[in-house]
C-alpha positions as CSV (number, residue, x, y, z in Angstrom):
1,M,122.5,83.8,14.7
2,P,119.8,86.2,13.5
3,D,116.5,85.0,14.8
4,F,114.1,86.2,17.6
5,A,113.6,82.8,19.5
6,Q,113.3,83.1,23.2
7,R,113.5,79.5,24.6
8,G,113.0,78.8,28.3
9,P,113.3,81.1,31.4
10,I,116.4,83.0,30.6
11,T,116.8,85.9,28.1
12,T,118.5,85.7,24.9
13,L,120.1,88.6,23.4
14,H,120.7,88.2,19.6
15,D,123.0,89.9,17.0
16,L,120.4,90.8,14.4
17,G,123.0,92.9,12.5
18,T,120.9,96.1,13.1
19,V,123.4,98.0,15.3
20,G,127.0,98.8,14.9
21,S,129.8,98.1,17.3
22,I,130.6,101.9,17.7
23,R,127.0,102.5,19.0
24,L,127.0,99.6,21.5
25,E,130.4,100.8,22.7
26,S,129.0,104.4,23.2
27,L,126.2,103.0,25.1
28,L,128.5,100.9,27.4
29,R,130.8,104.1,27.9
30,E,127.9,106.1,29.0
31,S,126.7,103.1,31.5
32,V,129.9,102.3,33.3
33,D,130.0,105.8,34.8
34,K,127.5,104.6,37.2
35,Y,128.2,100.9,36.8
36,P,131.8,100.3,36.9
37,I,133.1,96.9,35.8
38,G,136.3,95.0,36.3
39,M,137.8,92.4,34.0
40,V,139.2,89.0,34.8
41,L,141.6,87.4,32.2
42,P,143.1,84.1,33.4
43,I,146.3,82.9,31.6
44,T,148.9,80.3,31.8
45,A,152.6,80.7,30.6
46,A,151.8,78.7,27.5
47,D,148.6,80.9,26.9
48,M,150.6,84.2,27.1
49,R,153.2,82.8,24.6
50,A,150.6,81.8,22.0
51,K,150.1,83.9,19.0
52,A,146.4,84.6,20.1
53,F,147.5,86.3,23.2
54,E,149.3,89.2,21.4
55,R,146.1,90.1,19.6
56,I,144.0,89.8,22.7
57,A,146.2,92.3,24.6
58,G,146.3,94.7,21.7
59,E,142.5,94.6,21.5
60,L,142.1,95.1,25.2
61,S,144.2,98.1,25.0
62,K,141.0,99.8,23.7
63,A,138.9,98.9,26.5
64,T,139.2,101.9,28.4
65,Y,135.6,101.6,29.7
66,L,137.0,99.1,32.2
67,K,137.8,100.4,35.4
68,T,140.3,97.9,36.3
69,S,141.6,94.5,35.1
70,V,143.4,91.6,36.6
71,V,145.4,89.2,34.7
72,V,145.9,85.9,36.6
73,L,149.0,84.2,35.8
74,N,148.9,80.6,36.8
75,R,150.9,77.6,35.9
76,A,153.9,79.7,35.6
77,E,156.7,79.1,38.2
78,S,159.6,81.2,37.3
79,V,160.3,84.9,37.6
80,E,161.1,84.9,33.9
81,D,157.6,83.8,33.2
82,Y,156.2,86.5,35.5
83,R,158.4,89.1,33.8
84,E,157.4,88.1,30.3
85,A,153.6,88.2,31.4
86,L,154.4,91.9,32.3
87,R,155.7,92.5,29.1
88,R,153.0,90.9,27.1
89,V,150.0,92.7,29.1
90,A,151.8,96.0,29.0
91,P,149.6,97.3,25.9
92,M,146.4,96.7,28.2
93,G,147.6,99.9,30.1
94,P,148.0,101.0,33.7
95,A,144.6,99.8,34.9
96,T,145.8,96.1,34.4
97,Q,147.6,94.5,37.0
98,V,149.1,90.9,37.1
99,L,148.4,88.5,40.1
100,W,151.0,85.7,40.2
101,T,149.5,82.7,41.9
102,D,152.7,80.6,41.6
103,G,155.2,83.2,43.0
104,P,156.4,83.1,46.5
105,R,153.8,85.4,47.8
106,G,151.0,83.8,45.8
107,Q,152.0,80.4,47.2
108,Q,152.3,81.9,50.8
109,A,148.7,83.0,50.5
110,L,147.7,79.6,49.4
111,A,149.3,78.1,52.4
112,D,147.7,80.6,54.7
113,L,144.2,79.6,53.0
114,T,145.0,76.0,53.6
115,D,146.0,76.6,57.3
116,A,142.7,78.4,57.8
117,G,140.8,75.1,56.7
118,F,140.0,76.2,53.1
119,G,140.4,73.6,50.3
120,V,142.4,75.5,47.5
121,S,145.1,73.0,46.6
122,I,143.9,72.1,43.1
123,P,145.4,74.5,40.5
124,G,143.8,75.5,37.2
125,K,141.5,78.0,35.6
126,G,138.7,77.7,38.4
127,R,141.3,78.6,41.1
128,A,142.6,81.5,39.0
129,V,139.2,82.9,38.3
130,W,138.4,82.5,42.2
131,F,141.4,84.5,43.0
132,A,140.6,87.2,40.4
133,F,137.1,87.5,42.1
134,G,138.8,88.1,45.4
135,F,141.2,90.5,44.0
136,L,138.4,92.6,42.4
137,L,136.1,92.4,45.6
138,A,138.9,94.5,47.3
139,D,137.3,97.5,45.3
140,P,133.7,98.1,46.5
141,T,132.8,100.4,43.8
142,L,133.0,97.6,41.1
143,R,129.5,96.3,40.3
144,A,130.2,93.5,38.0
145,F,133.1,91.2,36.8
146,V,133.5,90.1,33.3
147,L,135.5,87.0,32.3
148,Q,137.5,86.7,29.3
149,D,139.4,83.7,28.0
150,G,143.2,84.0,27.0
151,D,143.2,81.8,24.0
152,I,140.5,83.2,21.5
153,E,142.2,83.2,18.1
154,N,140.0,85.8,16.5
155,Y,139.4,88.1,19.6
156,D,138.2,91.6,19.3
157,T,136.7,94.0,21.8
158,D,133.1,93.8,20.2
159,M,133.0,90.4,22.2
160,L,133.6,92.2,25.4
161,V,131.2,95.1,24.8
162,R,128.4,92.9,23.9
163,L,129.1,91.0,27.2
164,C,129.4,94.0,29.3
165,L,126.6,96.1,28.1
166,P,123.5,93.8,29.4
167,M,124.9,94.2,32.9
168,A,125.7,98.0,32.8
169,H,122.9,99.5,31.0
170,P,120.2,101.0,33.1
171,G,117.5,99.8,31.0
172,M,118.5,96.0,31.8
173,D,118.6,94.3,35.2
174,F,120.7,91.1,34.7
175,D,122.8,89.4,37.4
176,F,124.5,87.1,35.1
177,C,125.2,87.1,31.4
178,K,126.7,84.2,29.6
179,A,128.3,84.3,26.0
180,F,127.3,82.1,23.0
181,Y,128.6,82.0,19.6
182,A,129.1,79.5,16.7
183,R,132.4,77.5,17.1
184,C,133.3,76.7,13.5
185,T,136.0,77.0,11.0
186,T,136.1,74.7,8.2
187,K,134.3,72.3,10.5
188,M,132.1,72.4,13.5
189,H,133.9,72.5,16.8
190,G,132.6,72.3,20.4
191,R,132.1,68.6,20.5
192,V,131.4,68.3,24.2
193,V,128.4,70.8,24.0
194,R,127.1,69.3,20.7
195,L,127.5,65.6,21.3
196,L,127.4,65.5,25.1
197,V,125.7,68.3,27.1
198,V,122.8,69.1,24.8
199,P,121.6,65.5,24.2
200,L,122.5,64.6,27.8
201,V,120.2,67.5,29.2
202,R,117.6,66.1,26.7
203,A,118.0,62.6,28.1
204,L,118.0,63.7,31.7
205,I,114.6,65.4,31.1
206,S,113.0,62.4,29.4
207,V,114.3,60.0,32.4
208,M,114.1,62.4,35.3
209,G,111.3,64.7,34.3
210,N,111.3,68.6,33.8
211,D,113.3,69.7,36.8
212,P,113.6,73.5,36.7
213,Y,117.4,73.3,36.8
214,L,117.6,71.0,33.7
215,V,115.1,73.4,31.9
216,F,117.4,76.3,32.9
217,L,120.5,74.5,31.7
218,R,118.7,73.5,28.4
219,S,118.1,77.2,27.7
220,F,121.6,78.0,27.1
221,R,122.8,77.7,23.5
222,Y,126.3,77.2,24.4
223,P,126.6,76.2,28.2
224,L,130.2,75.5,28.1
225,A,131.3,79.1,26.9
226,G,134.2,80.4,29.1
227,E,133.0,84.0,29.0
228,F,130.6,85.5,31.1
229,A,129.7,88.6,33.3
230,I,128.5,88.6,36.9
231,T,127.5,91.1,39.6
232,S,130.0,91.5,42.4
233,T,127.4,90.3,45.0
234,L,126.8,87.0,43.0
235,A,130.5,86.6,42.5
236,R,130.9,86.9,46.2
237,S,128.1,84.1,47.0
238,N,128.9,81.5,44.2
239,R,131.0,78.5,44.8
240,I,133.5,77.7,41.9
241,P,134.5,74.2,40.8
242,C,138.1,73.8,40.3
243,D,138.0,71.1,37.5
244,W,136.4,70.9,33.8
245,G,133.0,71.4,35.6
246,L,133.6,75.0,36.0
247,E,131.2,76.3,33.3
248,V,128.2,74.0,34.4
249,G,129.0,74.3,38.1
250,T,128.9,78.1,37.7
251,L,125.4,77.9,36.0
252,A,124.4,75.5,38.8
253,E,125.4,78.3,41.3
254,V,123.7,81.0,39.4
255,F,120.5,79.0,39.3
256,R,120.8,78.4,43.1
257,N,121.5,82.1,44.0
258,T,119.4,84.3,41.6
259,S,116.3,84.1,39.7
260,P,116.5,82.8,36.1
261,K,114.6,86.0,34.9
262,R,117.9,87.9,35.9
263,V,120.0,85.8,33.6
264,A,120.8,86.4,30.0
265,Q,122.9,84.9,27.3
266,V,124.1,87.1,24.5
267,D,125.6,86.5,21.0
268,I,129.1,87.7,21.0
269,A,130.5,86.6,17.6
270,R,129.4,85.1,14.4
271,L,132.5,82.8,14.5
272,Y,134.8,82.1,17.4
273,D,137.7,79.7,17.6
274,H,140.2,78.8,20.4
275,K,142.5,75.9,21.3
276,H,141.1,72.5,20.9
277,Q,141.5,69.5,23.2
278,P,142.0,66.1,21.9
279,L,139.3,63.5,22.3
280,S,141.5,61.0,24.2
281,L,139.4,57.9,23.8
282,E,142.1,55.6,25.2
283,D,142.8,57.8,28.1
284,A,139.8,58.8,30.4
285,D,142.1,61.0,32.5
286,H,142.9,63.5,29.8
287,G,141.4,65.6,27.0
288,L,137.7,65.6,26.1
289,M,137.0,62.3,28.1
290,K,138.2,64.0,31.4
291,M,136.2,66.9,30.5
292,A,133.1,65.0,29.8
293,A,133.6,63.2,33.1
294,D,133.9,66.2,35.3
295,I,130.8,67.8,33.6
296,L,128.8,64.6,34.1
297,A,129.8,64.2,37.9
298,N,128.9,68.1,38.4
299,I,125.5,67.8,36.7
300,I,124.6,64.5,38.7
301,R,125.6,65.9,42.0
302,T,123.8,69.1,41.3
303,L,120.6,66.9,40.6
304,T,121.3,64.7,43.7
305,S,121.3,67.9,45.9
306,R,117.9,68.8,44.4
307,G,116.5,65.5,45.8
308,M,116.9,63.2,42.8
309,V,117.9,59.7,43.4
310,F,120.3,57.9,40.8
311,S,120.2,54.0,40.9
312,T,122.1,51.6,38.6
313,G,119.1,51.3,36.6
314,T,118.8,55.1,36.2
315,F,122.2,55.3,34.6
316,I,121.4,52.5,32.2
317,S,118.0,54.2,31.1
318,L,120.2,57.6,31.0
319,R,122.9,56.1,28.8
320,S,120.2,54.4,26.4
321,A,118.2,57.6,26.1
322,Y,121.4,59.8,25.6
323,L,122.8,57.4,22.9
324,R,119.5,57.8,20.9
325,L,119.6,61.4,21.1
326,A,123.1,61.8,20.6
327,Q,123.1,59.5,17.4
328,D,120.3,61.7,16.1
329,A,122.3,64.8,16.6
330,V,125.1,63.3,14.5
331,R,122.7,62.8,11.5
332,Q,121.6,66.4,12.0
333,Y,125.1,67.8,12.1
334,D,126.0,65.8,9.2
335,A,123.2,67.4,7.2
336,D,124.0,71.0,8.7
337,S,127.7,70.7,7.6
338,L,126.7,69.6,4.1
339,M,124.4,72.6,3.6
340,N,127.1,74.9,4.9
341,G,130.1,73.5,2.9
342,L,131.8,72.2,6.2
343,T,134.0,69.0,6.5
344,Y,132.2,66.5,8.6
345,D,133.9,63.3,9.9
346,R,130.7,61.2,10.8
347,H,132.8,58.3,12.0
348,S,134.8,60.3,14.5
349,E,131.6,62.0,15.7
350,E,130.1,58.6,16.4
351,Q,133.2,57.5,18.1
352,A,133.1,60.6,20.3
353,V,129.3,59.7,21.2
354,E,130.4,56.1,22.2
355,G,133.1,57.4,24.4
356,F,130.8,60.0,26.1
357,A,128.2,57.2,26.7
358,E,130.7,55.0,28.3
359,Q,131.7,58.0,30.6
360,I,128.0,58.2,31.8
361,T,128.3,54.6,33.0
362,Q,131.6,55.1,34.6
363,T,131.0,58.5,36.1
364,G,127.5,57.2,37.6
365,I,129.4,54.5,39.4
366,R,132.1,56.9,40.7
367,V,129.5,59.4,41.9
368,Q,127.4,56.5,43.5
369,E,130.5,55.7,45.4
370,N,131.3,59.1,46.4
371,P,128.1,61.2,46.3
372,S,129.5,64.2,48.2
373,D,130.3,67.4,46.5
374,G,133.2,67.3,43.8
375,P,136.2,69.7,44.2
376,T,134.8,73.4,44.7
377,L,136.4,76.5,46.1
378,P,134.9,78.3,49.1
379,T,132.5,81.3,48.6
380,W,134.3,84.7,49.2
381,T,131.8,85.3,51.8
382,R,133.1,82.5,53.9
383,V,136.8,83.6,53.2
384,V,136.2,87.1,54.3
385,T,134.4,86.0,57.5
386,V,137.6,84.2,58.7
387,L,140.2,86.4,56.8
388,P,138.4,89.9,56.3
389,E,141.5,91.5,54.7
390,F,142.4,88.8,52.3
391,P,141.1,90.5,49.0
392,Q,143.2,93.5,49.9
393,R,146.2,91.2,50.5
394,L,145.7,90.0,46.9
395,R,146.1,93.6,45.7
396,Q,149.1,94.0,47.8
397,I,150.7,90.7,46.3
398,A,150.1,92.1,42.9
399,A,151.7,95.5,43.9
400,D,154.7,93.9,45.9
401,D,155.5,91.4,43.0
402,L,155.6,94.3,40.6
403,A,157.9,96.2,42.8
404,E,160.3,93.4,43.4
405,Y,160.4,91.5,40.0
406,G,159.3,94.2,37.6
407,E,161.8,95.5,35.2
């Protein structure tokens, strides 16, 4: 996205096409000597067996500038799944370890956390990332953690380099760096960002005013990007949602725990593609409708915690404002697709907007009935206060599982 625009309080790092990947990687290798970085790669059994993962593991074999990497295997209950994961991550080298959360040791660790009063019962990507942060916090020399998704079909390490460099380079001083990219193949993807989050934030500003958090959220070009880098200090302090609100919830915690001027977003790829969720208009508990509901609930609860009051009338106004802005966006995306030779199903896009609008009403009712926080995991600061050795225990779990089940 070659432009110079800096919109809002965060810094946008563009790809202007003026520097090669070899130069950027060289800068990163120089920087990590004094700023070691660990990588997080959460995967499920289905992810590791998908065609994309073979490419990802092969590309990451080149990432020798990372001090350590942890592959968190979740939604994988059999020893055979674990052994297959070991085989599939082997190209990444000896600095990569597999943390199996569904194995006997992982499940015992979860039980011990529950017994200590921590709510960690909801599985998914959020919990996998949370476990990985704990694993990496056992190494006090690591300055930052970088999260990569395990289902990127056109993955290459240039994406990783561009995400790590703003954290590690001594000429920059960011606490958090978020990826952005264009999600498009022969058509535009990223419907939840394009058709829900962007017009929703604009609608919230028009109805509720220019709250600093909304201005912060509006500054991100792709707020639902799964890839980000974060300092170890901030990772220790942030609470992590364990539903589809993971990405916007992370941004809310970053806004709460650091200054927006210490936040950046970086263009990591001209095109980016990974697996797509079904719209699920008839089933609000699955697919994009479930994702939309979790995102809406997280944003509303964040604003409520900032002192905003939502009444039934507020949600009626919000839905009306959202519909107008989202329908305008459909017209814009239709024109943009035409100019770029992309297929665009305007009727399907309009149906998605109508479904998202209904979720605003339904989620609003649900949050009013239960205004307390949604499902979030405890901060690692809180965990180590009660269980000081738990990060080291996660390292030991990975080592013991490898010794017992590895081939």
